C-alpha positions in Angstrom: -30.2 -13.0 -2.9 -27.2 -14.5 -0.7 -27.5 -15.8 3.1 -25.0 -13.1 4.5 -27.1 -10.2 2.3 -30.2 -11.2 3.5 -28.8 -11.6 6.8 -27.9 -8.2 7.1 -31.1 -6.9 6.1 -32.5 -8.5 8.7 -30.8 -7.0 11.4 -30.7 -4.0 10.0 -34.4 -4.3 10.1 -34.9 -4.2 6.2 -37.8 -6.5 5.8 -39.7 -8.1 3.0 -43.2 -9.5 3.3 -42.9 -12.9 2.5 -39.5 -15.2 3.0 -39.2 -18.7 1.0 -36.1 -20.4 2.9 -36.2 -23.8 1.0 -33.1 -26.7 0.2 -31.5 -29.3 1.5 -29.3 -27.7 4.7 -31.6 -27.2 7.3 -28.8 -25.0 9.1 -29.3 -21.7 6.9 -33.0 -22.1 7.2 -33.1 -22.6 10.7 -30.6 -19.4 10.8 -32.2 -17.1 9.0 -35.9 -18.3 10.4 -34.3 -17.8 14.0 -33.1 -14.2 13.0 -36.4 -12.9 11.7 -37.7 -14.4 14.8 -35.3 -12.4 17.2 -35.5 -9.3 14.9 -38.7 -8.3 13.3 -41.4 -8.2 16.9 -39.5 -6.9 19.7 -40.1 -9.6 22.4 -43.0 -7.5 24.5 -45.5 -7.6 21.7 -44.5 -10.7 20.5 -47.7 -12.5 22.0 -49.8 -10.4 20.1 -48.1 -10.2 16.6 -45.9 -13.4 16.5 -47.3 -16.6 15.3 -45.3 -20.0 15.0 -47.3 -22.8 12.5 -46.3 -26.4 11.3 -47.1 -27.5 7.9 -48.4 -30.5 9.5 -51.1 -29.3 11.6 -52.6 -26.3 10.0 -53.7 -24.9 6.0 -53.6 -22.6 3.6 -56.7 -20.9 4.1 -55.0 -20.5 8.0 -52.2 -19.1 7.1 -53.7 -16.5 4.8 -56.5 -15.7 7.2 -53.6 -15.0 9.6 -51.3 -13.3 7.3 -54.5 -10.6 5.7 -55.0 -9.7 9.5 -53.6 -6.2 11.2 -51.1 -6.0 13.8 -52.0 -5.3 17.2 -49.8 -1.6 18.4 -47.2 -2.3 16.1 -45.5 -1.8 12.5 -45.5 -5.4 11.7 -46.6 -9.0 12.3 -44.9 -12.5 11.3 -45.9 -15.9 10.6 -43.6 -18.5 10.7 -44.8 -21.6 9.1 -42.1 -24.3 9.8 -41.9 -27.4 7.9 -44.0 -25.4 5.4 -42.8 -29.0 2.9 -45.8 -30.5 4.7 -48.2 -27.7 4.3 -51.2 -29.2 1.4 -52.4 -27.3 -1.3 -49.2 -24.7 -0.7 -49.5 -23.7 -4.0 -53.0 -22.0 -3.3 -50.8 -19.2 -1.5 -50.4 -17.8 -4.4 -54.0 -16.1 -3.8 -52.1 -14.3 -0.7 -49.2 -13.4 -3.0 -51.5 -11.1 -5.5 -52.3 -8.5 -3.0 -49.9 -9.0 0.3 -50.0 -7.0 3.2 -47.0 -5.0 3.8 -47.6 -5.1 7.5 -47.5 -9.1 7.3 -44.1 -10.7 7.3 -44.7 -14.5 6.1 -42.3 -16.6 6.5 -42.2 -20.1 5.0 -39.5 -22.4 6.5 -39.5 -25.2 3.7 -36.7 -28.5 4.4 -35.5 -31.1 2.3 -36.4 -29.9 -0.9 -37.6 -27.0 -3.2 -40.7 -25.4 -4.4 -40.9 -26.2 -7.9 -39.6 -23.4 -9.6 -41.6 -23.2 -12.6 -45.0 -22.8 -10.4 -46.7 -19.3 -10.2 -46.2 -20.0 -6.4 -42.5 -19.5 -6.9 -42.9 -16.7 -9.6 -44.9 -14.8 -6.8 -42.7 -14.9 -3.8 -39.6 -14.2 -6.2 -41.8 -11.1 -7.6 -42.7 -9.6 -4.0 -40.4 -11.1 -1.1 -37.1 -13.4 -0.9 -36.4 -16.9 -2.3 -33.3 -18.8 -0.7 -31.9 -22.1 -1.7 -30.3 -23.7 0.9 -28.1 -26.2 -0.7 -25.5 -28.7 1.4 -21.6 -27.4 1.2 -19.3 -30.1 -0.5 -16.8 -31.9 1.5 -13.9 -30.2 0.1 -15.8 -27.0 0.9 -16.3 -27.5 4.7 -12.9 -26.5 5.7 -13.3 -22.6 4.5 -17.1 -23.2 6.7 -15.4 -24.1 9.1 -12.3 -21.7 9.3 -15.2 -18.6 8.0 -17.3 -20.0 10.8 -14.7 -19.6 13.6 -13.7 -16.3 12.6 -17.0 -15.2 13.5 -16.0 -16.0 17.5 -13.4 -14.3 17.0 -10.9 -17.5 16.4 -8.5 -18.3 14.0 -7.5 -21.9 12.7 -5.1 -23.9 10.6 -5.9 -25.6 7.8 -4.9 -29.3 8.8 -7.1 -28.4 12.0 -10.8 -27.0 9.7 -9.8 -30.2 7.5 -9.6 -32.6 10.8 -12.6 -31.5 12.1 -14.3 -31.9 8.5 -13.1 -35.6 8.8 -14.7 -36.3 12.0 -17.9 -34.3 11.6 -18.7 -34.4 7.8 -20.8 -31.9 5.9 -23.8 -31.9 8.6 -24.0 -28.0 9.0 -26.0 -27.8 12.2 -23.7 -30.8 13.7 -20.4 -29.1 12.4 -22.0 -25.8 14.5 -23.0 -27.5 17.4 -19.6 -29.5 18.1 -17.7 -26.5 17.3 -19.5 -24.2 20.0 -18.8 -27.0 22.6 -15.5 -27.1 21.5 -14.8 -23.2 22.2 -16.7 -23.6 25.7 -14.0 -26.0 26.7 -10.6 -24.2 25.3 -9.2 -21.5 27.6 -10.2 -18.0 27.3 -6.6 -16.9 26.8 -6.5 -19.1 23.3 -6.9 -16.9 19.9 -6.5 -20.3 17.8 -8.0 -23.6 17.7 -4.9 -25.9 16.9 -4.6 -29.7 16.2 -3.4 -30.0 20.1 -6.8 -28.5 21.4 -8.7 -31.0 18.6 -6.8 -33.6 19.5 -7.2 -32.7 23.4 -10.8 -31.8 23.4 -12.6 -34.4 20.8 -10.4 -36.9 20.7 -9.0 -37.1 17.2 -5.1 -37.6 16.4 -3.4 -34.2 15.5 -0.9 -37.2 13.6 -2.6 -39.9 12.3 -6.0 -38.4 10.4 -7.1 -38.5 6.9 -5.6 -34.9 6.5 -1.9 -36.4 7.2 -3.0 -39.4 5.2 -3.7 -37.1 2.4 -0.6 -35.1 2.7 1.5 -38.5 3.0 -0.2 -39.6 -0.8 0.2 -36.6 -2.3 3.9 -36.8 -1.3 4.1 -40.3 -2.1 5.0 -40.9 1.4 4.3 -44.6 1.7 5.5 -45.4 5.2 4.0 -42.7 6.7 0.7 -43.6 4.9 1.3 -46.9 6.1 1.3 -46.1 9.2 -1.5 -44.1 9.1 -3.8 -47.0 7.7 -2.1 -49.4 10.8 -3.3 -46.7 13.1 -6.9 -46.5 11.5 -7.4 -50.1 11.7 -6.6 -50.1 15.4 -9.2 -47.0 15.8 -12.0 -48.0 13.1 -14.9 -46.5 15.3 -13.1 -43.0 14.3 -11.5 -43.8 11.4 -14.5 -45.2 9.3 -12.9 -46.6 5.6 -15.5 -44.7 3.8 -14.7 -41.2 5.4 -11.4 -41.5 4.2 -12.2 -42.9 0.6 -14.6 -39.1 0.6 -11.7 -37.3 0.9 -9.3 -39.4 -1.3 -12.4 -39.2 -4.2 -13.1 -35.3 -3.3 -9.4 -34.3 -3.8 -8.5 -36.2 -6.6 -12.0 -34.9 -8.0 -10.7 -31.8 -8.2 -6.8 -32.7 -9.0 -8.4 -33.6 -12.2 -9.9 -30.7 -13.0 -6.8 -28.9 -12.0 -5.4 -30.0 -15.3 -7.4 -28.1 -17.1 -6.5 -24.7 -15.4 -4.8 -22.1 -17.1 -2.5 -20.8 -14.4 -1.4 -23.6 -12.3 -0.1 -21.6 -9.8 -0.9 -21.9 -6.2 -2.9 -18.3 -6.9 -4.4 -19.8 -9.9 -5.3 -23.3 -8.7 -7.5 -21.3 -5.4 -9.3 -19.7 -7.8 -9.8 -22.6 -10.1 -11.5 -24.2 -7.4 -12.9 -21.5 -5.7 -10.7 -21.5 -2.3 -10.7 -18.5 -0.2 -6.6 -18.7 -0.2 -4.0 -20.0 -2.1 -2.4 -22.0 0.7 -5.6 -24.4 0.3 -4.2 -25.4 -2.8 -0.6 -25.8 -2.1 -1.0 -30.0 -1.5 -2.5 -29.7 -5.4 0.2 -27.8 -6.7 2.6 -30.4 -5.5 0.1 -34.0 -6.9 0.0 -32.1 -10.4 3.7 -32.8 -10.5 3.6 -36.5 -8.6 0.6 -38.0 -10.7 -0.4 -37.2 -14.6 -3.4 -36.7 -15.2 -4.0 -40.8 -16.7 -2.9 -41.7 -13.0 -5.3 -39.6 -11.7 -8.1 -41.3 -13.8 -7.1 -44.5 -12.9 -7.4 -43.2 -9.1 -10.9 -42.1 -9.3 -11.1 -45.6 -10.6 -9.9 -47.7 -7.9 -11.3 -45.4 -5.1 -14.8 -46.0 -7.4 -13.6 -50.0 -6.7 -12.7 -49.9 -3.3 -15.9 -48.0 -2.4 -17.2 -51.4 -3.3 -15.4 -53.3 -2.0 -15.9 -51.9 1.6 -19.6 -52.5 1.1 -19.1 -55.6 0.0 -19.5 -55.8 -3.3 -17.2 -58.8 -4.7 -15.4 -58.8 -1.5 -17.2 -61.2 1.3 -14.0 -60.9 3.9 -11.4 -58.5 3.4 -11.1 -56.2 6.4 -11.4 -52.5 5.8 -7.0 -52.0 7.2 -6.4 -54.4 4.6 -8.5 -53.0 1.9 -6.9 -49.4 2.8 -3.4 -50.9 2.7 -4.1 -52.3 -0.8 -5.6 -49.3 -2.0 -2.6 -47.2 -0.8 -0.7 -49.0 -2.5 -1.9 -48.8 -6.0 -2.8 -45.1 -5.5 1.1 -44.6 -5.0 2.4 -47.0 -7.3 
């Protein structure tokens, strides 16, 4: 089941006897867990029918004993095992799954990894409950996530602004959501869209000199603008680390390589090929297909790997990041 469907069912009070929420992205795991904590047991009944345990502080026998008990004057009891990845002999929960109580809702909050899908425990949970694997969102899909999240707040955001936030915040969803929430508190109530100007004023990211504008300059082969941005980055290294710029460029040219194999190279076709929500996001790729052929794109990806190693000190004892970036941009655009 998808995150959206699971959350929709919880809000509609369509519960399952057991939830296994696992994976490397903690944001979705915590969001679903908090939703269950909010919706399953009324606040007045939580002292009697809601239990929160921690994997490192409990054992399977305790979890099973609690799960087999009945709620007190309520339809359900909720048991949440946080940090379930630390629960020793977790596979022994299979015993409970043979005959789970319909009145018990057991939640396993399992972070930084997954349960072996070949084990009987996984198959048992899948049979009678819900399994959700929370995966990290790739960097290139973060602008879409940010756009979608902000839309749930009744606001809009343009592609450039979403990319600015992505470049600055990375793909740690908990961090991204926290920073966006703070940003939303600081903008005037009359504002209906988050703009580059608002981000620049409230967060301090330049609307003219950022990775989004650098990538645009590279796509357009605008060497003057690209070097202007490189100079700005060199003077403001704390907010513009080279490693982030390399990731942005590598993600773009990796996607561009995929575009060469697309049957439909229109904006709509490229958007579908790359899994974008709207065709506007594919605009730069359509332009880049005209500026860089497949062989040059492969060469650029090799260059990016080389300069990634150099910025980490491999075969580069002293060249500063600013000079490395200018070298790289010259080789990409020529």
